[in-house]
C-alpha positions in Angstrom: 225.3 110.2 48.9 225.2 108.1 45.8 228.3 108.7 43.6 229.1 108.2 40.1 229.1 104.2 40.3 225.6 104.2 42.1 224.1 106.8 39.5 225.5 104.7 36.7 224.2 101.6 38.0 220.7 103.3 38.3 221.1 104.9 34.6 221.8 101.3 33.3 218.7 99.8 35.0 216.4 102.6 33.9 217.8 102.5 30.3 217.1 98.9 30.0 213.3 99.5 30.9 212.7 102.9 29.9 214.3 103.6 26.5 211.8 103.7 23.6 208.9 103.5 25.9 206.2 106.3 26.2 205.4 108.1 29.4 201.4 107.3 29.7 201.6 109.7 33.0 204.0 111.6 35.3 202.9 112.4 38.9 204.8 114.7 41.3 203.6 114.4 44.9 205.7 117.3 46.3 206.2 120.7 44.8 209.6 121.0 46.0 212.8 119.0 46.5 216.2 120.7 46.9 214.6 123.2 44.5 211.1 123.7 43.1 209.9 120.9 40.8 208.4 122.8 37.7 204.6 123.3 38.2 203.8 122.1 34.6 206.1 119.0 34.5 203.4 116.4 34.6 201.8 117.8 31.4 205.3 118.5 30.0 206.2 114.7 30.3 202.9 112.9 29.7 203.0 111.4 26.1 206.6 111.7 25.4 209.0 109.1 24.4 212.0 108.4 26.4 214.8 108.4 23.6 217.9 107.5 25.8 219.0 107.7 29.4 222.5 109.4 29.9 224.7 110.6 32.8 226.8 113.4 33.4 228.6 113.1 36.6 226.1 112.4 39.4 223.1 113.6 37.3 220.9 111.5 35.3 219.3 113.0 31.9 216.6 111.4 30.1 215.9 112.7 26.5 212.3 112.9 25.9 210.8 113.4 22.4 207.4 114.2 21.0 206.7 114.8 17.3 204.3 117.8 18.3 206.2 119.5 21.0 209.5 120.8 21.5 212.5 118.5 22.4 213.4 118.3 26.0 215.5 116.5 28.8 214.7 115.6 32.2 217.4 116.3 34.7 217.5 114.4 38.0 220.0 114.3 40.8 219.5 111.6 43.6 220.9 114.2 46.3 221.9 112.6 49.6 219.3 109.9 49.9 217.6 109.5 46.8 217.0 106.5 44.5 215.2 106.1 41.1 214.1 102.5 40.7 211.9 100.6 38.2 208.8 99.0 39.8 205.4 97.2 38.9 202.6 99.7 38.2 200.7 98.3 41.1 203.5 98.5 43.7 201.9 100.4 46.6 203.5 103.7 47.5 206.0 104.0 50.6 206.7 107.1 52.6 208.9 109.5 50.5 207.9 108.2 47.3 207.7 111.8 45.5 207.6 111.1 41.7 206.2 108.3 39.6 206.8 107.9 35.6 204.3 105.3 34.3 205.4 103.4 31.6 202.6 100.8 30.7 202.9 98.1 33.3 206.2 99.5 34.9 206.9 102.7 36.8 210.0 104.7 37.3 209.8 105.7 41.1 211.8 108.4 42.6 212.4 108.1 46.3 214.0 110.4 48.5 213.6 110.7 52.3 215.8 113.8 52.7 214.6 115.7 49.8 218.0 117.0 48.6 217.6 115.5 45.3 216.1 117.7 42.5 214.1 117.1 39.3 214.0 119.6 36.5 213.2 120.0 32.9 215.6 121.5 30.3 213.8 122.5 26.9 216.8 122.0 24.7 217.5 119.5 22.0 221.0 118.1 22.4 223.1 116.9 25.4 225.6 119.4 24.6 223.2 121.9 25.2 222.2 120.3 28.3 225.9 120.6 29.6 225.6 124.3 29.2 223.2 124.3 32.3 224.7 126.0 35.3 224.5 122.7 37.3 226.5 121.0 34.8 228.8 123.6 33.1 231.4 123.6 35.8 231.7 119.6 36.2 235.2 118.4 35.5 235.8 115.5 32.9 234.1 112.0 32.8 236.8 109.7 35.0 236.0 106.8 32.6 236.2 108.9 29.3 239.4 109.1 27.3 239.6 112.7 28.3 240.7 112.0 31.8 244.4 111.6 31.2 247.4 111.7 33.6 248.6 114.8 32.0 245.4 116.6 32.4 245.2 115.7 36.0 248.9 117.0 36.5 248.2 120.3 34.7 245.0 120.9 36.7 246.8 120.3 40.3 249.5 122.8 39.4 249.7 125.6 42.0 246.9 123.7 44.2 247.9 123.6 47.8 244.9 121.9 48.9 245.0 118.1 49.8 244.7 115.7 46.9 241.7 114.1 48.2 239.9 117.6 48.4 241.0 118.5 45.2 239.5 115.3 43.5 236.3 115.5 45.6 235.7 119.1 44.5 234.6 117.7 41.2 236.1 120.6 39.0 239.1 118.3 37.6 237.2 115.1 37.5 233.6 114.2 38.6 232.2 111.5 40.6 235.1 110.3 42.8 233.2 110.4 45.9 234.4 109.9 49.3 234.7 106.2 49.2 236.2 105.8 45.8 238.5 108.8 46.3 239.9 106.8 49.7 240.3 103.6 47.6 241.8 105.1 44.6 244.4 106.8 46.7 245.2 103.7 48.6 245.9 101.8 45.4 248.0 104.6 43.9 250.0 104.8 47.2 249.2 108.4 47.6 248.7 109.9 51.0 245.3 111.6 51.1 246.7 115.0 52.9 249.5 115.5 50.2 249.2 118.8 48.6 247.8 118.4 45.1 250.5 120.4 43.5 253.2 117.8 44.7 251.5 115.1 42.5 254.2 114.3 40.1 253.8 112.8 36.5 254.4 109.5 37.7 251.9 109.5 40.5 249.3 110.9 38.3 249.4 108.1 36.0 249.1 105.7 38.9 246.2 107.7 40.3 244.5 107.9 37.0 244.6 104.3 36.6 243.7 103.6 40.2 240.4 105.9 39.9 239.4 104.1 36.6 240.0 100.5 38.0 238.4 101.4 41.5 235.0 103.1 39.7 234.7 100.3 37.2 234.9 97.7 40.1 232.3 99.5 41.8 230.0 99.7 39.1 230.4 96.0 38.4 229.4 95.6 42.1 226.4 97.6 42.1 228.0 100.7 43.7 228.1 101.0 47.7 225.1 100.7 49.9 226.0 102.4 53.2 222.5 103.8 54.1 219.8 104.2 51.7 221.0 103.4 48.1 219.5 100.7 46.0 220.0 100.5 42.4 217.3 100.9 39.7 216.4 97.2 40.0 216.1 97.8 43.8 219.3 96.0 44.8 221.7 96.8 47.4 225.5 97.4 46.1 228.1 95.5 47.9 231.4 97.4 46.9 232.1 98.5 50.4 232.2 94.7 51.7 235.6 94.4 50.1 237.0 97.9 50.4 240.6 98.1 51.1 240.7 100.9 53.4 237.4 102.7 53.7 235.6 102.3 57.0 238.5 100.1 58.1 240.2 102.2 60.9 242.1 100.1 63.3 242.0 96.9 61.1 245.2 95.7 59.3 246.1 96.9 56.0 245.7 93.9 53.5 249.0 95.2 51.7 251.4 95.6 54.6 249.7 94.6 57.9 250.1 98.1 59.4 246.8 99.6 61.2 244.5 101.5 58.7 244.2 105.0 60.1 241.3 107.6 59.8 241.3 111.3 59.7 238.6 114.3 58.8 239.3 116.3 55.7 236.4 119.0 55.2 234.3 117.0 57.7 234.5 113.7 55.8 236.3 110.6 56.9 239.4 109.4 55.1 240.8 106.2 55.6 244.4 105.4 54.5 247.6 103.3 55.5 250.6 105.4 56.6 252.9 102.8 55.3 251.6 102.2 51.9 250.6 105.8 51.1 253.6 108.1 51.7 253.3 111.9 51.5 
């Protein structure tokens, strides 16, 4: 599933091409992805100018303006297998290319083999109003923002018996720290993934916040991770996973101490860790 780094890489690529451009035509080839695509969305978008492209957690938000129509935002989630890429207008369609936004000689193309993503229209004026939408309202803080502090993390893990990795993945404390990046950040912070969240000390919280920031920043710079379907907005593969310290390295030697990397399942997701470097 595309996580925060992959969505941020996509956002940057789309913003570079789309901001300030008018949507000449919009085409949606399926009536439903994870949820129904608004029936009149093609008509709603055509003729509007994309003012900016933002991200909230793993959601893309495109501000679309028109002097003669109410303001609004296009809300897109890539789901399990989605990608949103910039292609030439004459690029042939592939199977599972479900939506196009034509911008002159370029097209923003949504591709989603499993159709677990979503495309919706929010008829509101501001980003703050978008964040009141039920899909966004319960999200935690952005991990690369000033709001994500060690004190906040420590406070929000009090009384939480669930494993620290599960608490981070849930997205209510902090958004976008997906499975790969969570394993990597916990390793960098020296924290065992099965440690109860309530046992996180203030000292460890400082290390963990720093590790999450560093991991996500490096992942964005690497174009994200391409394990199955993900390609960036520029149709490039991400390569963060190539240099992962623990993820998908079960049975290999830890790069820190030489101990064997182990694997365990948490909530049906694979977790990788070093039992020497990461103490409970």
